[in-house]
C-alpha positions as CSV (number, residue, x, y, z in Angstrom):
1,M,-29.6,-15.6,21.5
2,A,-26.1,-16.5,20.3
3,R,-24.0,-13.5,19.2
4,S,-23.2,-13.6,15.4
5,V,-19.5,-13.9,14.6
6,E,-18.0,-11.2,12.4
7,T,-16.0,-12.5,9.4
8,V,-13.2,-10.6,7.9
9,L,-11.7,-11.7,4.6
10,V,-8.1,-10.7,3.9
11,L,-6.7,-10.9,0.4
12,G,-2.9,-10.7,0.1
13,R,0.1,-11.8,-1.9
14,N,2.7,-12.1,0.9
15,V,3.4,-12.4,4.6
16,L,1.7,-9.0,5.4
17,A,-1.8,-10.6,4.9
18,H,-0.9,-13.4,7.4
19,D,0.5,-10.9,9.9
20,V,-2.6,-8.8,9.8
21,G,-4.8,-11.8,10.0
22,R,-3.0,-13.2,13.1
23,R,-3.2,-9.7,14.8
24,L,-6.9,-9.4,14.0
25,A,-7.6,-12.9,15.4
26,A,-5.6,-12.2,18.5
27,S,-7.4,-8.8,19.2
28,D,-10.9,-10.3,19.1
29,G,-11.3,-14.0,19.7
30,E,-14.9,-13.9,18.5
31,R,-13.9,-12.5,15.1
32,R,-13.4,-15.0,12.3
33,V,-10.5,-14.1,10.0
34,V,-10.0,-15.8,6.7
35,T,-6.8,-15.2,4.7
36,V,-6.7,-16.0,1.0
37,S,-3.6,-15.7,-1.2
38,T,-3.7,-14.1,-4.6
39,V,-0.5,-15.8,-5.8
40,G,0.4,-19.4,-6.4
41,D,3.1,-19.7,-3.7
42,A,0.6,-19.8,-0.8
43,A,1.0,-21.7,2.4
44,P,0.1,-25.4,2.3
45,G,-3.7,-25.8,2.4
46,E,-4.3,-22.1,1.9
47,R,-6.9,-21.2,-0.7
48,V,-5.5,-19.3,-3.7
49,I,-7.5,-16.9,-5.9
50,D,-5.6,-15.5,-8.8
51,L,-7.3,-12.2,-9.4
52,S,-5.2,-11.5,-12.5
53,S,-6.8,-14.6,-14.2
54,S,-10.2,-14.7,-16.0
55,V,-11.7,-16.9,-13.4
56,G,-10.4,-15.0,-10.3
57,A,-13.4,-12.6,-10.1
58,R,-15.8,-15.5,-10.3
59,E,-14.0,-17.4,-7.5
60,L,-13.9,-14.4,-5.3
61,A,-17.6,-13.8,-5.8
62,E,-18.3,-17.4,-4.8
63,L,-16.2,-17.0,-1.7
64,L,-18.0,-13.8,-0.7
65,Q,-21.3,-15.7,-1.1
66,E,-20.0,-18.5,1.0
67,L,-18.5,-16.5,3.8
68,R,-20.7,-13.4,3.8
69,P,-17.9,-11.3,5.4
70,S,-18.6,-7.9,6.9
71,M,-15.3,-6.6,5.6
72,L,-13.0,-7.3,2.7
73,V,-9.3,-6.3,3.3
74,L,-7.3,-5.9,0.1
75,L,-3.6,-6.1,0.7
76,A,-2.7,-7.6,-2.7
77,L,-1.8,-4.3,-4.4
78,S,1.9,-4.0,-5.4
79,E,4.6,-2.9,-3.0
80,S,7.0,-1.1,-5.4
81,P,7.7,-0.6,-9.1
82,V,9.4,-4.0,-9.3
83,T,7.3,-6.1,-6.8
84,P,5.6,-7.9,-8.4
85,A,6.9,-7.7,-12.0
86,R,5.0,-5.1,-14.1
87,P,2.9,-4.1,-11.0
88,W,1.0,-1.5,-13.0
89,L,-0.7,-4.3,-14.8
90,H,-1.0,-6.4,-11.7
91,D,-2.8,-3.6,-9.7
92,A,-5.3,-3.0,-12.5
93,A,-6.1,-6.7,-12.7
94,V,-6.5,-7.0,-8.9
95,A,-8.8,-4.0,-8.7
96,D,-10.8,-5.1,-11.7
97,G,-11.2,-8.6,-10.2
98,V,-12.4,-7.2,-6.8
99,T,-14.9,-4.8,-8.4
100,S,-16.2,-7.5,-10.8
101,A,-16.7,-9.9,-7.9
102,M,-18.6,-7.2,-5.9
103,R,-20.9,-6.4,-8.9
104,K,-21.6,-10.1,-9.3
105,C,-22.6,-10.4,-5.7
106,A,-24.8,-7.3,-6.0
107,E,-26.6,-8.9,-9.0
108,L,-27.3,-12.0,-6.8
109,R,-28.5,-9.7,-3.9
110,V,-25.7,-10.9,-1.6
111,R,-24.8,-8.6,1.2
112,L,-21.7,-6.7,0.2
113,P,-18.8,-6.2,2.6
114,A,-17.1,-2.9,3.3
115,L,-13.7,-2.7,1.6
116,V,-10.4,-1.5,3.1
117,A,-7.4,-1.5,0.6
118,L,-3.7,-0.7,1.0
119,S,-2.2,1.8,-1.4
120,S,0.8,4.2,-1.4
121,T,1.5,7.9,-0.9
122,A,3.3,7.6,-4.3
123,V,-0.1,8.3,-5.9
124,Y,0.3,12.0,-5.2
125,G,3.3,12.4,-7.5
126,V,6.3,14.7,-7.1
127,A,7.2,18.1,-8.6
128,P,9.3,21.2,-7.8
129,K,6.1,23.1,-6.7
130,A,4.5,20.2,-4.8
131,P,2.6,21.2,-1.6
132,L,4.4,21.3,1.7
133,L,2.2,18.3,2.7
134,F,-0.2,16.3,0.7
135,E,-3.5,15.9,2.5
136,E,-5.8,13.0,1.6
137,T,-8.1,15.3,-0.4
138,A,-5.3,16.6,-2.5
139,A,-5.4,15.7,-6.2
140,A,-2.5,13.9,-7.8
141,L,0.0,16.0,-9.6
142,L,-1.0,15.6,-13.2
143,G,0.9,16.3,-16.4
144,V,3.9,14.2,-15.4
145,P,5.1,12.0,-18.3
146,V,4.7,8.3,-17.4
147,F,8.0,6.9,-18.7
148,S,9.8,5.2,-15.8
149,A,8.8,2.1,-14.0
150,F,8.2,4.2,-10.9
151,E,5.8,6.5,-12.7
152,R,3.9,3.6,-14.4
153,W,3.6,2.0,-10.9
154,A,2.2,5.2,-9.3
155,D,-0.2,5.7,-12.2
156,G,-1.3,2.1,-11.9
157,L,-2.1,2.6,-8.3
158,R,-4.1,5.7,-9.1
159,Q,-6.2,3.6,-11.6
160,A,-6.7,0.8,-9.1
161,E,-7.8,3.3,-6.4
162,A,-10.3,4.9,-8.9
163,M,-11.8,1.5,-9.7
164,L,-12.2,0.6,-6.0
165,L,-13.6,4.0,-5.1
166,S,-16.2,3.7,-7.9
167,L,-17.9,1.1,-5.7
168,R,-19.0,3.8,-3.4
169,G,-21.3,5.4,-5.9
170,E,-22.1,2.4,-8.0
171,L,-23.0,-0.1,-5.3
172,R,-23.0,2.1,-2.2
173,V,-20.2,0.1,-0.7
174,G,-18.0,1.7,2.0
175,V,-14.5,1.9,0.8
176,G,-11.4,2.9,2.8
177,L,-7.9,3.5,1.4
178,L,-4.7,3.4,3.4
179,R,-1.9,5.2,1.6
180,S,1.4,4.1,3.1
181,A,4.8,5.7,3.0
182,S,7.7,3.6,1.9
183,V,8.0,0.6,4.2
184,V,11.3,-0.3,5.8
185,G,12.3,-2.9,8.4
186,G,10.2,-5.8,7.4
187,P,9.5,-8.6,4.8
188,T,7.9,-6.3,2.2
189,D,9.4,-4.3,-0.5
190,S,9.3,-0.5,-1.1
191,P,11.0,2.0,-3.5
192,L,13.2,3.5,-0.8
193,E,14.1,0.1,0.7
194,A,15.2,-1.0,-2.8
195,W,17.1,2.2,-3.4
196,I,19.1,2.0,-0.2
197,S,19.7,-1.8,-0.6
198,V,22.0,-1.0,-3.6
199,S,25.5,0.1,-2.7
200,P,26.7,2.3,-4.2
201,T,23.4,3.9,-4.9
202,V,22.8,6.9,-7.1
203,R,21.7,10.4,-5.8
204,V,21.4,13.8,-7.6
205,I,24.0,16.5,-7.0
206,G,22.6,19.6,-5.3
207,F,19.4,17.9,-3.9
208,D,18.6,16.6,-0.5
209,P,14.9,16.4,0.0
210,P,13.1,15.1,3.1
211,V,11.4,11.7,2.8
212,Q,9.0,9.7,4.9
213,I,9.3,6.0,5.8
214,L,7.2,3.6,7.8
215,H,8.3,0.6,9.9
216,Y,6.6,-2.6,8.8
217,E,5.2,-3.2,12.3
218,D,3.7,0.3,12.3
219,L,2.0,-0.5,9.0
220,V,0.5,-3.7,10.5
221,D,-0.8,-1.7,13.5
222,A,-2.4,0.9,11.2
223,I,-4.2,-1.7,9.1
224,V,-5.5,-3.6,12.2
225,L,-6.8,-0.3,13.7
226,A,-8.6,0.6,10.4
227,I,-10.3,-2.8,10.3
228,G,-11.2,-2.9,14.0
229,Q,-12.7,0.6,13.8
230,R,-14.3,-0.1,10.4
231,C,-12.6,3.1,9.0
232,L,-13.9,3.8,5.5
233,E,-11.9,6.9,4.8
234,I,-8.8,7.7,2.7
235,L,-5.9,8.1,5.2
236,N,-2.1,8.7,4.9
237,I,-0.1,6.2,6.9
238,V,3.3,7.7,7.6
239,G,6.1,7.3,10.1
240,R,7.2,9.8,12.8
241,G,8.5,12.9,11.1
242,A,10.8,13.0,8.1
243,V,14.4,12.4,7.3
244,S,16.7,13.9,4.6
245,L,18.1,11.6,2.0
246,S,21.6,12.3,3.2
247,R,20.7,11.4,6.7
248,L,18.9,8.3,5.5
249,L,22.0,7.2,3.7
250,A,24.2,7.9,6.7
251,L,21.9,5.9,9.1
252,T,21.8,2.9,6.8
253,G,25.5,3.0,6.0
254,T,24.7,3.2,2.3
255,V,27.5,4.5,-0.1
256,S,26.1,6.9,-2.6
257,L,27.3,8.1,-5.9
258,P,26.4,11.8,-6.5
259,L,25.7,12.4,-10.2
260,P,24.2,15.2,-12.3
261,G,20.5,14.8,-12.9
262,P,20.6,13.4,-16.5
263,F,23.1,10.7,-15.5
264,A,21.1,9.9,-12.3
265,D,18.0,9.5,-14.4
266,R,19.7,6.8,-16.4
267,L,21.5,4.9,-13.7
268,V,19.1,5.0,-10.7
269,C,17.7,1.5,-9.8
270,D,14.5,0.4,-11.4
271,A,12.5,0.7,-8.2
272,M,13.2,4.4,-7.9
273,D,12.8,7.5,-10.0
274,A,15.4,10.2,-9.8
275,K,12.8,12.9,-9.6
276,W,11.9,11.5,-6.1
277,L,15.5,12.1,-5.2
278,R,15.2,15.8,-6.2
279,W,11.8,17.0,-4.9
280,R,9.9,16.9,-1.6
281,A,6.9,14.5,-1.5
282,L,5.5,14.5,2.0
283,A,2.0,13.2,3.1
284,D,0.1,14.6,6.0
285,G,-0.5,11.9,8.6
286,R,-2.5,13.9,11.1
287,R,-5.9,12.6,9.9
288,A,-4.9,9.0,10.7
289,M,-4.0,10.1,14.2
290,Q,-7.4,11.8,14.6
291,V,-9.5,9.1,13.1
292,L,-7.7,5.9,14.2
293,G,-5.6,7.1,17.0
294,F,-2.7,5.8,15.0
295,R,0.7,6.9,16.3
296,P,3.8,5.2,14.9
297,V,5.9,3.7,17.6
298,R,9.3,4.0,15.9
299,S,11.1,7.2,14.9
300,M,12.8,7.5,11.5
301,E,16.3,6.9,13.0
302,E,15.0,3.8,14.9
303,T,13.4,2.4,11.8
304,L,16.5,2.8,9.7
305,R,18.8,1.4,12.3
306,A,16.5,-1.6,12.8
307,R,17.0,-2.8,9.2
308,R,20.8,-3.3,9.5
């Protein structure tokens, strides 16, 4: 009897989806990988499903019926508070489109795929009395006013996560979330990448918190591992160790302008929030090592030097 071929459907809005798709196909020649763009500027001949439109959920449901994938990989959530524009609305629309498509398939008694989605460690929030390390079971820091673009972005990701995780109880679908630290050294955006790309950048006098970053290639490795092992847990995906903001600036050659807090709040770039330049916000990556065997290849210093 011929062996059935597993199909993995990857939804993405940029080159990350294609890189993951190519790596998946190369790791298992018998696996069928289908990549679908969620934005209009897709590669020639590539199918596009705009999940932010009214017809996107219906089109995704039709594709799930056609392909019957064993896993749906959602890499279309936003990268930073400015990518794409108004990402807090984009993320809610994408998550709503995916959950609506899954409900439609359930109504038609179509086998539902497991879901793995990319998110961010920004969902935990930041505060003076934050935990030493945020474990995956930690609740987000609540009660923080949602004023800045950064805060609205993080809150939008929390809402998107909640919608996707609701499929566990509602439809008994396996759902995994990969919460990534700020990505540096690749074609995607991130809050820290945007912050250090502005020179001179703004920092807050008297504060030098440790931060985590992740090389783009290490992120791709983690996603491929999660798919290959069908990991349906919530995992923090972070780089090796942490680096202080001052060390980060020195390694990237970024000129900084130290300012009192109220001025930094007003002048920091749109992709960053000055509170994240004051307080520690570190995620515990040990669970990803235990479950996936994920070990980032590049150190903080190597990652930062590579982006020059």
